[in-house]
Residue frames as a rotation matrix with the C-alpha (Angstrom) as fourth column:
UNK 1
0.581 0.814 0.001 0.00
0.814 -0.581 -0.001 0.00
0.000 0.002 -1.000 0.00
UNK 2
-0.116 -0.564 0.818 1.16
0.499 -0.745 -0.443 3.52
0.859 0.357 0.368 -0.78
UNK 3
-0.510 -0.142 -0.849 1.92
0.844 -0.274 -0.461 5.87
-0.167 -0.951 0.259 2.08
UNK 4
-0.344 0.297 -0.891 0.71
0.016 -0.947 -0.322 9.03
-0.939 -0.125 0.321 0.34
UNK 5
-0.102 0.358 0.928 -1.58
0.988 0.148 0.052 9.80
-0.119 0.922 -0.368 -2.60
UNK 6
-0.470 -0.090 -0.878 -1.36
0.100 -0.994 0.048 13.22
-0.877 -0.065 0.476 -4.24
UNK 7
0.276 0.606 0.746 -3.91
0.914 0.076 -0.399 14.39
-0.299 0.792 -0.533 -6.79
UNK 8
-0.680 -0.535 -0.502 -2.60
0.292 -0.825 0.484 17.15
-0.673 0.183 0.717 -9.05
UNK 9
0.488 0.863 0.126 -5.41
0.530 -0.179 -0.829 19.11
-0.693 0.472 -0.545 -10.74
UNK 10
-0.659 -0.746 -0.094 -4.20
0.305 -0.380 0.873 20.28
-0.687 0.547 0.478 -14.18
UNK 11
0.601 0.753 0.267 -5.91
0.601 -0.205 -0.773 22.56
-0.527 0.625 -0.576 -16.66
UNK 12
0.815 -0.383 0.434 -3.71
0.242 -0.456 -0.857 23.80
0.526 0.804 -0.279 -19.51
UNK 13
0.904 -0.399 0.156 -0.74
-0.278 -0.269 0.922 23.36
-0.326 -0.877 -0.354 -17.17
UNK 14
0.800 -0.595 0.077 2.08
0.527 0.634 -0.565 22.25
0.288 0.493 0.821 -19.45
UNK 15
0.413 -0.669 0.618 4.29
-0.229 -0.733 -0.640 25.19
0.881 0.123 -0.456 -18.40
UNK 16
-0.209 -0.499 0.841 4.68
-0.897 -0.246 -0.368 24.02
0.391 -0.831 -0.396 -14.80
UNK 17
0.757 0.615 0.221 3.11
-0.648 0.663 0.375 20.60
0.084 -0.427 0.900 -14.20
UNK 18
0.576 -0.592 -0.563 6.33
0.173 0.762 -0.624 18.68
0.799 0.262 0.541 -14.94
UNK 19
-0.441 -0.735 0.515 8.18
-0.383 -0.365 -0.848 20.52
0.811 -0.572 -0.121 -12.17
UNK 20
0.083 0.582 0.809 5.46
-0.996 0.017 0.090 19.52
0.038 -0.813 0.581 -9.70
UNK 21
0.921 0.305 -0.241 5.44
-0.323 0.946 -0.036 15.89
0.217 0.111 0.970 -10.82
UNK 22
0.224 -0.927 -0.300 9.25
0.082 0.324 -0.942 15.63
0.971 0.186 0.149 -10.82
UNK 23
-0.402 -0.340 0.850 9.34
-0.744 -0.420 -0.520 16.96
0.534 -0.841 -0.084 -7.27
UNK 24
0.400 0.666 0.629 6.82
-0.898 0.422 0.125 14.36
-0.182 -0.615 0.767 -6.08
UNK 25
0.753 -0.145 -0.642 8.64
-0.228 0.857 -0.461 11.52
0.617 0.494 0.613 -7.85
UNK 26
-0.314 -0.915 0.255 11.40
-0.581 -0.028 -0.813 11.88
0.751 -0.403 -0.523 -5.25
UNK 27
0.042 0.436 0.899 9.04
-0.969 0.238 -0.071 10.00
-0.245 -0.868 0.433 -2.90
UNK 28
-0.852 -0.468 -0.233 9.55
-0.520 0.808 0.277 6.86
0.059 0.357 -0.932 -4.97
UNK 29
-0.627 0.574 -0.527 7.25
0.141 0.749 0.647 3.87
0.766 0.332 -0.550 -4.62
UNK 30
-0.732 0.350 -0.584 5.78
0.635 0.042 -0.771 5.20
-0.246 -0.936 -0.253 -1.36
UNK 31
-0.531 0.472 -0.703 3.88
-0.288 -0.881 -0.374 7.88
-0.797 0.004 0.604 -3.32
UNK 32
-0.214 0.560 0.800 0.93
0.918 0.394 -0.031 7.63
-0.333 0.729 -0.599 -5.70
UNK 33
-0.746 -0.068 -0.662 0.66
-0.094 -0.974 0.206 10.60
-0.659 0.216 0.720 -8.07
UNK 34
-0.057 0.818 0.572 -2.74
0.880 0.312 -0.359 11.08
-0.472 0.483 -0.738 -9.69
UNK 35
-0.912 -0.273 -0.305 -2.57
0.076 -0.846 0.528 13.61
-0.402 0.458 0.793 -12.51
UNK 36
-0.036 0.988 0.147 -6.11
0.723 0.127 -0.679 14.88
-0.690 0.082 -0.719 -13.10
UNK 37
-0.961 -0.204 0.185 -6.42
0.273 -0.596 0.755 16.53
-0.044 0.777 0.628 -16.51
UNK 38
-0.300 0.885 -0.357 -9.50
0.399 -0.223 -0.889 18.72
-0.866 -0.409 -0.287 -16.16
UNK 39
0.597 0.668 0.445 -10.42
0.631 -0.049 -0.774 18.99
-0.495 0.743 -0.451 -19.83
UNK 40
-0.088 -0.708 -0.701 -7.28
-0.126 -0.690 0.713 20.74
-0.988 0.151 -0.029 -21.08
UNK 41
0.657 0.393 0.643 -7.53
0.567 0.305 -0.765 21.59
-0.497 0.868 -0.022 -24.77
UNK 42
0.981 -0.181 -0.067 -5.03
-0.188 -0.815 -0.548 24.35
0.045 0.550 -0.834 -25.55
UNK 43
0.139 -0.988 0.071 -1.74
-0.988 -0.143 -0.053 22.71
0.062 -0.063 -0.996 -24.66
UNK 44
-0.165 -0.356 -0.920 0.01
-0.438 0.862 -0.255 19.38
0.884 0.361 -0.298 -24.11
UNK 45
-0.281 0.077 0.957 -1.30
-0.958 0.030 -0.284 18.72
-0.051 -0.997 0.065 -20.58
UNK 46
0.743 0.612 0.269 -3.11
-0.611 0.785 -0.100 15.46
-0.273 -0.090 0.958 -21.54
UNK 47
0.708 -0.538 -0.457 -0.06
-0.100 0.565 -0.819 14.12
0.699 0.626 0.346 -23.41
UNK 48
-0.309 -0.838 0.450 2.30
-0.616 -0.184 -0.766 15.00
0.725 -0.514 -0.459 -20.56
UNK 49
0.086 0.434 0.897 0.00
-0.957 0.285 -0.046 13.25
-0.276 -0.855 0.440 -18.05
UNK 50
0.948 0.305 -0.088 -0.12
-0.316 0.883 -0.345 10.14
-0.027 0.356 0.934 -20.23
UNK 51
0.344 -0.902 -0.261 3.66
-0.256 0.177 -0.950 10.16
0.903 0.394 -0.169 -20.69
UNK 52
-0.419 -0.483 0.769 4.28
-0.857 -0.069 -0.510 10.17
0.299 -0.873 -0.385 -16.91
UNK 53
0.440 0.643 0.627 1.73
-0.770 0.629 -0.104 7.38
-0.461 -0.437 0.772 -16.44
UNK 54
0.917 -0.148 -0.370 3.54
-0.161 0.712 -0.683 5.35
0.365 0.686 0.629 -19.12
UNK 55
0.053 -0.998 0.023 7.04
-0.334 -0.040 -0.942 6.04
0.941 0.042 -0.336 -17.75
UNK 56
-0.866 -0.308 0.393 6.14
-0.445 0.118 -0.888 5.48
0.227 -0.944 -0.239 -14.07
UNK 57
-0.229 0.883 -0.410 3.21
-0.261 0.351 0.900 3.01
0.938 0.313 0.150 -14.12
UNK 58
-0.088 0.180 -0.980 3.56
0.801 0.598 0.038 2.03
0.592 -0.781 -0.197 -10.45
UNK 59
-0.691 -0.229 -0.686 3.63
0.634 -0.647 -0.423 5.67
-0.347 -0.727 0.592 -9.27
UNK 60
-0.801 0.312 -0.511 1.68
-0.399 -0.914 0.067 7.88
-0.446 0.258 0.857 -11.71
UNK 61
-0.369 0.776 0.511 -1.87
0.825 0.527 -0.204 7.59
-0.428 0.347 -0.835 -12.90
UNK 62
-0.991 0.094 -0.100 -3.41
-0.131 -0.862 0.489 9.89
-0.040 0.498 0.866 -15.54
UNK 63
-0.284 0.958 0.031 -7.10
0.769 0.247 -0.589 10.69
-0.572 -0.144 -0.807 -15.26
UNK 64
-0.986 0.032 0.166 -8.87
0.092 -0.724 0.684 12.63
0.142 0.689 0.710 -18.01
UNK 65
-0.263 0.941 -0.212 -12.23
0.856 0.126 -0.502 14.24
-0.445 -0.314 -0.839 -17.39
UNK 66
0.184 0.420 0.889 -14.43
0.722 -0.672 0.168 16.99
0.668 0.610 -0.426 -18.78
UNK 67
-0.720 -0.486 0.495 -13.73
0.101 -0.779 -0.618 20.42
0.686 -0.395 0.610 -17.38
UNK 68
0.225 0.784 -0.579 -15.35
0.780 0.211 0.589 20.62
0.584 -0.584 -0.564 -13.98
UNK 69
0.621 -0.060 0.782 -13.67
-0.280 -0.948 0.150 23.78
0.732 -0.312 -0.606 -12.73
UNK 70
-0.279 -0.843 0.461 -11.34
-0.730 -0.126 -0.671 24.11
0.624 -0.524 -0.580 -9.77
UNK 71
-0.108 0.303 0.947 -13.47
-0.907 0.361 -0.219 21.99
-0.408 -0.882 0.236 -7.42
UNK 72
0.801 0.522 -0.294 -14.21
-0.599 0.695 -0.398 19.30
-0.003 0.495 0.869 -9.97
UNK 73
0.341 -0.744 -0.575 -10.65
-0.203 0.539 -0.818 18.10
0.918 0.395 0.032 -10.30
UNK 74
-0.548 -0.535 0.643 -9.97
-0.727 -0.077 -0.683 18.35
0.415 -0.841 -0.347 -6.57
UNK 75
0.075 0.695 0.715 -12.90
-0.890 0.370 -0.266 16.07
-0.450 -0.617 0.646 -5.85
UNK 76
-0.231 -0.250 -0.940 -11.37
-0.715 0.699 -0.010 13.13
0.660 0.670 -0.340 -7.67
UNK 77
0.711 0.667 -0.224 -12.79
-0.369 0.624 0.689 9.92
0.599 -0.407 0.690 -6.24
UNK 78
-0.007 -0.735 0.678 -10.76
-0.994 -0.067 -0.083 9.26
0.107 -0.674 -0.731 -3.11
UNK 79
0.628 0.307 0.715 -11.96
-0.465 0.885 0.029 5.66
-0.624 -0.351 0.698 -3.15
UNK 80
0.954 -0.297 -0.038 -9.58
0.125 0.512 -0.850 5.00
0.272 0.806 0.525 -6.07
UNK 81
0.276 -0.894 0.353 -6.53
-0.769 -0.425 -0.478 6.11
0.577 -0.140 -0.805 -4.10
UNK 82
0.687 -0.152 -0.710 -4.28
0.343 0.930 0.132 3.50
0.641 -0.334 0.691 -2.48
UNK 83
-0.311 -0.797 0.518 -2.76
-0.037 -0.535 -0.844 5.28
0.950 -0.282 0.137 0.49
UNK 84
-0.265 0.181 -0.947 -2.71
0.958 0.158 -0.238 5.94
0.107 -0.971 -0.216 4.18
UNK 85
-0.225 0.121 -0.967 -2.71
0.346 -0.918 -0.195 9.73
-0.911 -0.378 0.165 3.70
UNK 86
0.055 0.324 0.944 -4.45
0.995 -0.093 -0.026 11.75
0.079 0.941 -0.328 0.99
């Protein structure tokens, strides 16, 4: 079981999302990183999320959803997280 799950809400975030993800990857296998693409359409956010999920399949998970606004991506289903702390 993972020690910590972190959901990263992303909407057209290609300019800075990789820095956030790279920082969290230092936690290694103890961390679950859930990249929630909230309907991005103007940049490479969905592709970047998928690339991290492909490169780090035991750590990163990419979730794509229709734009739900700031609260929509934060309310990602906690029941799908595998952690002690969220």
